[in-house]
mmCIF file as gemmi writes it, N, C-alpha and C atoms, coordinates in Angstrom:
data_model
loop_
_atom_site.group_PDB
_atom_site.id
_atom_site.type_symbol
_atom_site.label_atom_id
_atom_site.label_alt_id
_atom_site.label_comp_id
_atom_site.label_asym_id
_atom_site.label_entity_id
_atom_site.label_seq_id
_atom_site.pdbx_PDB_ins_code
_atom_site.Cartn_x
_atom_site.Cartn_y
_atom_site.Cartn_z
_atom_site.occupancy
_atom_site.B_iso_or_equiv
_atom_site.pdbx_formal_charge
_atom_site.auth_seq_id
_atom_site.auth_asym_id
_atom_site.pdbx_PDB_model_num
ATOM 1 N N . MET Axp A 1 ? -62.446 -5.009 22.224 1 0 ? 1 A 1
ATOM 2 C CA . MET Axp A 1 ? -62.747 -4.711 20.835 1 0 ? 1 A 1
ATOM 3 C C . MET Axp A 1 ? -61.458 -4.273 20.151 1 0 ? 1 A 1
ATOM 4 N N . ALA Axp A 2 ? -60.995 -5.051 19.209 1 0 ? 2 A 1
ATOM 5 C CA . ALA Axp A 2 ? -59.746 -4.736 18.515 1 0 ? 2 A 1
ATOM 6 C C . ALA Axp A 2 ? -60.059 -4.191 17.123 1 0 ? 2 A 1
ATOM 7 N N . ASP Axp A 3 ? -59.633 -2.973 16.877 1 0 ? 3 A 1
ATOM 8 C CA . ASP Axp A 3 ? -59.796 -2.376 15.557 1 0 ? 3 A 1
ATOM 9 C C . ASP Axp A 3 ? -58.595 -2.74 14.693 1 0 ? 3 A 1
ATOM 10 N N . ASP Axp A 4 ? -58.816 -2.825 13.389 1 0 ? 4 A 1
ATOM 11 C CA . ASP Axp A 4 ? -57.73 -3.085 12.445 1 0 ? 4 A 1
ATOM 12 C C . ASP Axp A 4 ? -56.941 -1.8 12.27 1 0 ? 4 A 1
ATOM 13 N N . PHE Axp A 5 ? -55.738 -1.757 12.821 1 0 ? 5 A 1
ATOM 14 C CA . PHE Axp A 5 ? -54.919 -0.547 12.749 1 0 ? 5 A 1
ATOM 15 C C . PHE Axp A 5 ? -53.833 -0.652 11.683 1 0 ? 5 A 1
ATOM 16 N N . SER Axp A 6 ? -54.023 -1.514 10.722 1 0 ? 6 A 1
ATOM 17 C CA . SER Axp A 6 ? -53.032 -1.628 9.671 1 0 ? 6 A 1
ATOM 18 C C . SER Axp A 6 ? -53.071 -0.402 8.769 1 0 ? 6 A 1
ATOM 19 N N . PHE Axp A 7 ? -51.939 -0.11 8.179 1 0 ? 7 A 1
ATOM 20 C CA . PHE Axp A 7 ? -51.869 1.015 7.251 1 0 ? 7 A 1
ATOM 21 C C . PHE Axp A 7 ? -50.84 0.71 6.175 1 0 ? 7 A 1
ATOM 22 N N . SER Axp A 8 ? -51.012 1.378 5.046 1 0 ? 8 A 1
ATOM 23 C CA . SER Axp A 8 ? -50.062 1.234 3.956 1 0 ? 8 A 1
ATOM 24 C C . SER Axp A 8 ? -49.91 2.59 3.285 1 0 ? 8 A 1
ATOM 25 N N . ILE Axp A 9 ? -48.673 3.094 3.243 1 0 ? 9 A 1
ATOM 26 C CA . ILE Axp A 9 ? -48.413 4.347 2.531 1 0 ? 9 A 1
ATOM 27 C C . ILE Axp A 9 ? -48.35 3.989 1.046 1 0 ? 9 A 1
ATOM 28 N N . GLU Axp A 10 ? -49.39 4.358 0.321 1 0 ? 10 A 1
ATOM 29 C CA . GLU Axp A 10 ? -49.495 4.022 -1.098 1 0 ? 10 A 1
ATOM 30 C C . GLU Axp A 10 ? -48.601 4.915 -1.957 1 0 ? 10 A 1
ATOM 31 N N . LYS Axp A 11 ? -48.476 6.192 -1.56 1 0 ? 11 A 1
ATOM 32 C CA . LYS Axp A 11 ? -47.643 7.114 -2.328 1 0 ? 11 A 1
ATOM 33 C C . LYS Axp A 11 ? -47.201 8.263 -1.429 1 0 ? 11 A 1
ATOM 34 N N . ASN Axp A 12 ? -45.908 8.547 -1.433 1 0 ? 12 A 1
ATOM 35 C CA . ASN Axp A 12 ? -45.38 9.707 -0.721 1 0 ? 12 A 1
ATOM 36 C C . ASN Axp A 12 ? -45.457 10.895 -1.661 1 0 ? 12 A 1
ATOM 37 N N . LEU Axp A 13 ? -46.229 11.905 -1.271 1 0 ? 13 A 1
ATOM 38 C CA . LEU Axp A 13 ? -46.433 13.074 -2.128 1 0 ? 13 A 1
ATOM 39 C C . LEU Axp A 13 ? -45.472 14.213 -1.811 1 0 ? 13 A 1
ATOM 40 N N . GLY Axp A 14 ? -44.827 14.16 -0.637 1 0 ? 14 A 1
ATOM 41 C CA . GLY Axp A 14 ? -43.825 15.173 -0.326 1 0 ? 14 A 1
ATOM 42 C C . GLY Axp A 14 ? -43.668 15.432 1.155 1 0 ? 14 A 1
ATOM 43 N N . ILE Axp A 15 ? -42.539 16.046 1.475 1 0 ? 15 A 1
ATOM 44 C CA . ILE Axp A 15 ? -42.22 16.426 2.853 1 0 ? 15 A 1
ATOM 45 C C . ILE Axp A 15 ? -42.583 17.896 3.034 1 0 ? 15 A 1
ATOM 46 N N . ILE Axp A 16 ? -43.379 18.18 4.057 1 0 ? 16 A 1
ATOM 47 C CA . ILE Axp A 16 ? -43.779 19.552 4.365 1 0 ? 16 A 1
ATOM 48 C C . ILE Axp A 16 ? -42.701 20.223 5.211 1 0 ? 16 A 1
ATOM 49 N N . SER Axp A 17 ? -42.188 19.491 6.204 1 0 ? 17 A 1
ATOM 50 C CA . SER Axp A 17 ? -41.09 20.018 7.011 1 0 ? 17 A 1
ATOM 51 C C . SER Axp A 17 ? -40.295 18.871 7.614 1 0 ? 17 A 1
ATOM 52 N N . GLU Axp A 18 ? -39.029 19.153 7.875 1 0 ? 18 A 1
ATOM 53 C CA . GLU Axp A 18 ? -38.135 18.167 8.471 1 0 ? 18 A 1
ATOM 54 C C . GLU Axp A 18 ? -37.952 18.509 9.945 1 0 ? 18 A 1
ATOM 55 N N . GLY Axp A 19 ? -38.065 17.486 10.782 1 0 ? 19 A 1
ATOM 56 C CA . GLY Axp A 19 ? -37.966 17.707 12.215 1 0 ? 19 A 1
ATOM 57 C C . GLY Axp A 19 ? -36.749 17.047 12.824 1 0 ? 19 A 1
ATOM 58 N N . LYS Axp A 20 ? -36.691 17.095 14.149 1 0 ? 20 A 1
ATOM 59 C CA . LYS Axp A 20 ? -35.581 16.508 14.889 1 0 ? 20 A 1
ATOM 60 C C . LYS Axp A 20 ? -35.619 14.987 14.802 1 0 ? 20 A 1
ATOM 61 N N . GLY Axp A 21 ? -34.466 14.389 14.817 1 0 ? 21 A 1
ATOM 62 C CA . GLY Axp A 21 ? -34.363 12.937 14.844 1 0 ? 21 A 1
ATOM 63 C C . GLY Axp A 21 ? -34.855 12.254 13.582 1 0 ? 21 A 1
ATOM 64 N N . GLY Axp A 22 ? -34.974 13.005 12.491 1 0 ? 22 A 1
ATOM 65 C CA . GLY Axp A 22 ? -35.391 12.408 11.236 1 0 ? 22 A 1
ATOM 66 C C . GLY Axp A 22 ? -36.893 12.352 11.024 1 0 ? 22 A 1
ATOM 67 N N . TRP Axp A 23 ? -37.671 12.759 12.039 1 0 ? 23 A 1
ATOM 68 C CA . TRP Axp A 23 ? -39.124 12.782 11.886 1 0 ? 23 A 1
ATOM 69 C C . TRP Axp A 23 ? -39.512 13.918 10.948 1 0 ? 23 A 1
ATOM 70 N N . ASN Axp A 24 ? -40.384 13.626 9.992 1 0 ? 24 A 1
ATOM 71 C CA . ASN Axp A 24 ? -40.824 14.62 9.023 1 0 ? 24 A 1
ATOM 72 C C . ASN Axp A 24 ? -42.343 14.72 9.006 1 0 ? 24 A 1
ATOM 73 N N . ILE Axp A 25 ? -42.851 15.914 8.758 1 0 ? 25 A 1
ATOM 74 C CA . ILE Axp A 25 ? -44.269 16.081 8.483 1 0 ? 25 A 1
ATOM 75 C C . ILE Axp A 25 ? -44.424 15.9 6.984 1 0 ? 25 A 1
ATOM 76 N N . GLU Axp A 26 ? -45.274 14.942 6.606 1 0 ? 26 A 1
ATOM 77 C CA . GLU Axp A 26 ? -45.385 14.545 5.204 1 0 ? 26 A 1
ATOM 78 C C . GLU Axp A 26 ? -46.831 14.564 4.731 1 0 ? 26 A 1
ATOM 79 N N . LEU Axp A 27 ? -46.984 14.722 3.421 1 0 ? 27 A 1
ATOM 80 C CA . LEU Axp A 27 ? -48.265 14.507 2.75 1 0 ? 27 A 1
ATOM 81 C C . LEU Axp A 27 ? -48.141 13.187 2.003 1 0 ? 27 A 1
ATOM 82 N N . ASN Axp A 28 ? -48.978 12.225 2.377 1 0 ? 28 A 1
ATOM 83 C CA . ASN Axp A 28 ? -48.95 10.895 1.776 1 0 ? 28 A 1
ATOM 84 C C . ASN Axp A 28 ? -50.356 10.47 1.39 1 0 ? 28 A 1
ATOM 85 N N . LEU Axp A 29 ? -50.433 9.511 0.517 1 0 ? 29 A 1
ATOM 86 C CA . LEU Axp A 29 ? -51.679 8.826 0.201 1 0 ? 29 A 1
ATOM 87 C C . LEU Axp A 29 ? -51.618 7.522 0.995 1 0 ? 29 A 1
ATOM 88 N N . VAL Axp A 30 ? -52.522 7.369 1.988 1 0 ? 30 A 1
ATOM 89 C CA . VAL Axp A 30 ? -52.436 6.255 2.928 1 0 ? 30 A 1
ATOM 90 C C . VAL Axp A 30 ? -53.743 5.464 2.941 1 0 ? 30 A 1
ATOM 91 N N . SER Axp A 31 ? -53.622 4.152 2.953 1 0 ? 31 A 1
ATOM 92 C CA . SER Axp A 31 ? -54.758 3.266 3.148 1 0 ? 31 A 1
ATOM 93 C C . SER Axp A 31 ? -54.746 2.832 4.61 1 0 ? 31 A 1
ATOM 94 N N . TRP Axp A 32 ? -55.824 3.126 5.329 1 0 ? 32 A 1
ATOM 95 C CA . TRP Axp A 32 ? -55.957 2.758 6.737 1 0 ? 32 A 1
ATOM 96 C C . TRP Axp A 32 ? -56.888 1.559 6.843 1 0 ? 32 A 1
ATOM 97 N N . GLY Axp A 33 ? -56.417 0.481 7.458 1 0 ? 33 A 1
ATOM 98 C CA . GLY Axp A 33 ? -57.256 -0.692 7.69 1 0 ? 33 A 1
ATOM 99 C C . GLY Axp A 33 ? -57.782 -1.328 6.411 1 0 ? 33 A 1
ATOM 100 N N . GLY Axp A 34 ? -57.028 -1.232 5.322 1 0 ? 34 A 1
ATOM 101 C CA . GLY Axp A 34 ? -57.44 -1.839 4.074 1 0 ? 34 A 1
ATOM 102 C C . GLY Axp A 34 ? -58.496 -1.066 3.306 1 0 ? 34 A 1
ATOM 103 N N . ARG Axp A 35 ? -58.882 0.1 3.83 1 0 ? 35 A 1
ATOM 104 C CA . ARG Axp A 35 ? -59.881 0.924 3.142 1 0 ? 35 A 1
ATOM 105 C C . ARG Axp A 35 ? -59.222 1.719 2.023 1 0 ? 35 A 1
ATOM 106 N N . PRO Axp A 36 ? -60.028 2.331 1.142 1 0 ? 36 A 1
ATOM 107 C CA . PRO Axp A 36 ? -59.45 3.13 0.056 1 0 ? 36 A 1
ATOM 108 C C . PRO Axp A 36 ? -58.533 4.232 0.6 1 0 ? 36 A 1
ATOM 109 N N . SER Axp A 37 ? -57.49 4.539 -0.155 1 0 ? 37 A 1
ATOM 110 C CA . SER Axp A 37 ? -56.488 5.527 0.253 1 0 ? 37 A 1
ATOM 111 C C . SER Axp A 37 ? -57.094 6.903 0.397 1 0 ? 37 A 1
ATOM 112 N N . LYS Axp A 38 ? -56.543 7.66 1.376 1 0 ? 38 A 1
ATOM 113 C CA . LYS Axp A 38 ? -56.907 9.056 1.585 1 0 ? 38 A 1
ATOM 114 C C . LYS Axp A 38 ? -55.628 9.864 1.706 1 0 ? 38 A 1
ATOM 115 N N . TYR Axp A 39 ? -55.76 11.168 1.506 1 0 ? 39 A 1
ATOM 116 C CA . TYR Axp A 39 ? -54.625 12.077 1.665 1 0 ? 39 A 1
ATOM 117 C C . TYR Axp A 39 ? -54.415 12.302 3.15 1 0 ? 39 A 1
ATOM 118 N N . ASP Axp A 40 ? -53.161 12.269 3.577 1 0 ? 40 A 1
ATOM 119 C CA . ASP Axp A 40 ? -52.857 12.264 4.995 1 0 ? 40 A 1
ATOM 120 C C . ASP Axp A 40 ? -51.674 13.179 5.282 1 0 ? 40 A 1
ATOM 121 N N . ILE Axp A 41 ? -51.841 14.072 6.269 1 0 ? 41 A 1
ATOM 122 C CA . ILE Axp A 41 ? -50.757 14.953 6.715 1 0 ? 41 A 1
ATOM 123 C C . ILE Axp A 41 ? -50.468 14.608 8.165 1 0 ? 41 A 1
ATOM 124 N N . ARG Axp A 42 ? -49.243 14.174 8.44 1 0 ? 42 A 1
ATOM 125 C CA . ARG Axp A 42 ? -48.836 13.857 9.814 1 0 ? 42 A 1
ATOM 126 C C . ARG Axp A 42 ? -47.325 13.697 9.879 1 0 ? 42 A 1
ATOM 127 N N . SER Axp A 43 ? -46.805 13.599 11.099 1 0 ? 43 A 1
ATOM 128 C CA . SER Axp A 43 ? -45.371 13.361 11.273 1 0 ? 43 A 1
ATOM 129 C C . SER Axp A 43 ? -45.119 11.856 11.277 1 0 ? 43 A 1
ATOM 130 N N . TRP Axp A 44 ? -43.996 11.488 10.659 1 0 ? 44 A 1
ATOM 131 C CA . TRP Axp A 44 ? -43.594 10.085 10.542 1 0 ? 44 A 1
ATOM 132 C C . TRP Axp A 44 ? -42.149 9.927 10.982 1 0 ? 44 A 1
ATOM 133 N N . SER Axp A 45 ? -41.859 8.791 11.616 1 0 ? 45 A 1
ATOM 134 C CA . SER Axp A 45 ? -40.476 8.445 11.95 1 0 ? 45 A 1
ATOM 135 C C . SER Axp A 45 ? -39.742 8.123 10.643 1 0 ? 45 A 1
ATOM 136 N N . PRO Axp A 46 ? -38.408 8.108 10.678 1 0 ? 46 A 1
ATOM 137 C CA . PRO Axp A 46 ? -37.638 7.85 9.456 1 0 ? 46 A 1
ATOM 138 C C . PRO Axp A 46 ? -37.999 6.537 8.759 1 0 ? 46 A 1
ATOM 139 N N . ASP Axp A 47 ? -38.35 5.496 9.534 1 0 ? 47 A 1
ATOM 140 C CA . ASP Axp A 47 ? -38.675 4.193 8.93 1 0 ? 47 A 1
ATOM 141 C C . ASP Axp A 47 ? -40.175 4.017 8.649 1 0 ? 47 A 1
ATOM 142 N N . HIS Axp A 48 ? -40.961 5.043 8.911 1 0 ? 48 A 1
ATOM 143 C CA . HIS Axp A 48 ? -42.411 5.038 8.696 1 0 ? 48 A 1
ATOM 144 C C . HIS Axp A 48 ? -43.132 3.949 9.504 1 0 ? 48 A 1
ATOM 145 N N . GLN Axp A 49 ? -42.552 3.538 10.633 1 0 ? 49 A 1
ATOM 146 C CA . GLN Axp A 49 ? -43.21 2.557 11.492 1 0 ? 49 A 1
ATOM 147 C C . GLN Axp A 49 ? -43.951 3.234 12.649 1 0 ? 49 A 1
ATOM 148 N N . LYS Axp A 50 ? -43.558 4.472 12.971 1 0 ? 50 A 1
ATOM 149 C CA . LYS Axp A 50 ? -44.218 5.25 14.027 1 0 ? 50 A 1
ATOM 150 C C . LYS Axp A 50 ? -44.73 6.541 13.421 1 0 ? 50 A 1
ATOM 151 N N . MET Axp A 51 ? -45.82 7.046 14.005 1 0 ? 51 A 1
ATOM 152 C CA . MET Axp A 51 ? -46.423 8.266 13.482 1 0 ? 51 A 1
ATOM 153 C C . MET Axp A 51 ? -46.944 9.128 14.611 1 0 ? 51 A 1
ATOM 154 N N . GLY Axp A 52 ? -47.075 10.412 14.311 1 0 ? 52 A 1
ATOM 155 C CA . GLY Axp A 52 ? -47.689 11.336 15.244 1 0 ? 52 A 1
ATOM 156 C C . GLY Axp A 52 ? -49.141 11.566 14.844 1 0 ? 52 A 1
ATOM 157 N N . LYS Axp A 53 ? -49.78 12.461 15.584 1 0 ? 53 A 1
ATOM 158 C CA . LYS Axp A 53 ? -51.154 12.821 15.243 1 0 ? 53 A 1
ATOM 159 C C . LYS Axp A 53 ? -51.173 13.539 13.907 1 0 ? 53 A 1
ATOM 160 N N . GLY Axp A 54 ? -52.271 13.389 13.201 1 0 ? 54 A 1
ATOM 161 C CA . GLY Axp A 54 ? -52.361 14.015 11.9 1 0 ? 54 A 1
ATOM 162 C C . GLY Axp A 54 ? -53.794 14.211 11.468 1 0 ? 54 A 1
ATOM 163 N N . SER Axp A 55 ? -53.954 14.555 10.214 1 0 ? 55 A 1
ATOM 164 C CA . SER Axp A 55 ? -55.273 14.762 9.62 1 0 ? 55 A 1
ATOM 165 C C . SER Axp A 55 ? -55.348 14.015 8.302 1 0 ? 55 A 1
ATOM 166 N N . THR Axp A 56 ? -56.52 13.433 8.053 1 0 ? 56 A 1
ATOM 167 C CA . THR Axp A 56 ? -56.751 12.661 6.845 1 0 ? 56 A 1
ATOM 168 C C . THR Axp A 56 ? -57.883 13.303 6.059 1 0 ? 56 A 1
ATOM 169 N N . PHE Axp A 57 ? -57.718 13.378 4.732 1 0 ? 57 A 1
ATOM 170 C CA . PHE Axp A 57 ? -58.664 14.079 3.877 1 0 ? 57 A 1
ATOM 171 C C . PHE Axp A 57 ? -59.058 13.236 2.673 1 0 ? 57 A 1
ATOM 172 N N . SER Axp A 58 ? -60.329 13.32 2.298 1 0 ? 58 A 1
ATOM 173 C CA . SER Axp A 58 ? -60.751 12.767 1.014 1 0 ? 58 A 1
ATOM 174 C C . SER Axp A 58 ? -60.231 13.699 -0.077 1 0 ? 58 A 1
ATOM 175 N N . LYS Axp A 59 ? -60.336 13.293 -1.332 1 0 ? 59 A 1
ATOM 176 C CA . LYS Axp A 59 ? -59.895 14.148 -2.432 1 0 ? 59 A 1
ATOM 177 C C . LYS Axp A 59 ? -60.664 15.467 -2.422 1 0 ? 59 A 1
ATOM 178 N N . GLU Axp A 60 ? -61.967 15.399 -2.189 1 0 ? 60 A 1
ATOM 179 C CA . GLU Axp A 60 ? -62.802 16.605 -2.171 1 0 ? 60 A 1
ATOM 180 C C . GLU Axp A 60 ? -62.399 17.543 -1.028 1 0 ? 60 A 1
ATOM 181 N N . GLU Axp A 61 ? -62.106 16.974 0.138 1 0 ? 61 A 1
ATOM 182 C CA . GLU Axp A 61 ? -61.674 17.784 1.281 1 0 ? 61 A 1
ATOM 183 C C . GLU Axp A 61 ? -60.33 18.432 1.012 1 0 ? 61 A 1
ATOM 184 N N . LEU Axp A 62 ? -59.414 17.71 0.37 1 0 ? 62 A 1
ATOM 185 C CA . LEU Axp A 62 ? -58.1 18.269 0.059 1 0 ? 62 A 1
ATOM 186 C C . LEU Axp A 62 ? -58.226 19.405 -0.952 1 0 ? 62 A 1
ATOM 187 N N . ILE Axp A 63 ? -59.116 19.259 -1.926 1 0 ? 63 A 1
ATOM 188 C CA . ILE Axp A 63 ? -59.36 20.334 -2.893 1 0 ? 63 A 1
ATOM 189 C C . ILE Axp A 63 ? -59.905 21.564 -2.174 1 0 ? 63 A 1
ATOM 190 N N . SER Axp A 64 ? -60.829 21.38 -1.239 1 0 ? 64 A 1
ATOM 191 C CA . SER Axp A 64 ? -61.366 22.504 -0.46 1 0 ? 64 A 1
ATOM 192 C C . SER Axp A 64 ? -60.273 23.179 0.36 1 0 ? 64 A 1
ATOM 193 N N . LEU Axp A 65 ? -59.394 22.373 0.977 1 0 ? 65 A 1
ATOM 194 C CA . LEU Axp A 65 ? -58.283 22.928 1.752 1 0 ? 65 A 1
ATOM 195 C C . LEU Axp A 65 ? -57.35 23.715 0.847 1 0 ? 65 A 1
ATOM 196 N N . LYS Axp A 66 ? -57.052 23.176 -0.318 1 0 ? 66 A 1
ATOM 197 C CA . LYS Axp A 66 ? -56.18 23.879 -1.268 1 0 ? 66 A 1
ATOM 198 C C . LYS Axp A 66 ? -56.792 25.211 -1.667 1 0 ? 66 A 1
ATOM 199 N N . ASN Axp A 67 ? -58.076 25.226 -1.972 1 0 ? 67 A 1
ATOM 200 C CA . ASN Axp A 67 ? -58.746 26.476 -2.337 1 0 ? 67 A 1
ATOM 201 C C . ASN Axp A 67 ? -58.718 27.487 -1.198 1 0 ? 67 A 1
ATOM 202 N N . LEU Axp A 68 ? -58.927 27.008 0.023 1 0 ? 68 A 1
ATOM 203 C CA . LEU Axp A 68 ? -58.876 27.883 1.188 1 0 ? 68 A 1
ATOM 204 C C . LEU Axp A 68 ? -57.481 28.46 1.376 1 0 ? 68 A 1
ATOM 205 N N . LEU Axp A 69 ? -56.454 27.627 1.269 1 0 ? 69 A 1
ATOM 206 C CA . LEU Axp A 69 ? -55.074 28.095 1.43 1 0 ? 69 A 1
ATOM 207 C C . LEU Axp A 69 ? -54.699 29.097 0.338 1 0 ? 69 A 1
ATOM 208 N N . ASN Axp A 70 ? -55.208 28.907 -0.88 1 0 ? 70 A 1
ATOM 209 C CA . ASN Axp A 70 ? -54.924 29.833 -1.969 1 0 ? 70 A 1
ATOM 210 C C . ASN Axp A 70 ? -55.512 31.209 -1.716 1 0 ? 70 A 1
ATOM 211 N N . GLN Axp A 71 ? -56.552 31.293 -0.87 1 0 ? 71 A 1
ATOM 212 C CA . GLN Axp A 71 ? -57.195 32.577 -0.575 1 0 ? 71 A 1
ATOM 213 C C . GLN Axp A 71 ? -56.489 33.343 0.559 1 0 ? 71 A 1
ATOM 214 N N . ILE Axp A 72 ? -55.628 32.663 1.3 1 0 ? 72 A 1
ATOM 215 C CA . ILE Axp A 72 ? -54.95 33.299 2.423 1 0 ? 72 A 1
ATOM 216 C C . ILE Axp A 72 ? -53.735 34.075 1.933 1 0 ? 72 A 1
ATOM 217 N N . GLU Axp A 73 ? -53.641 35.318 2.364 1 0 ? 73 A 1
ATOM 218 C CA . GLU Axp A 73 ? -52.473 36.122 2.01 1 0 ? 73 A 1
ATOM 219 C C . GLU Axp A 73 ? -51.404 35.893 3.058 1 0 ? 73 A 1
ATOM 220 N N . LEU Axp A 74 ? -50.279 35.377 2.612 1 0 ? 74 A 1
ATOM 221 C CA . LEU Axp A 74 ? -49.164 35.08 3.53 1 0 ? 74 A 1
ATOM 222 C C . LEU Axp A 74 ? -48.046 36.087 3.365 1 0 ? 74 A 1
């Protein structure tokens, strides 16, 4: 069973942190397998051809995460 693992970074929203070897943790708007774009936080290689594990959020989920983070005292 072969799943469609294609992806397209529709918009780079920013770098959260810079890592070794040029790998960065980024917030991007990504379309996975041709589906509608979602907000995505994960590490990416400099050429965006390789990626690490990450988390993907709908707009509503990202708003909830933002509200939660705003409540945390750092």
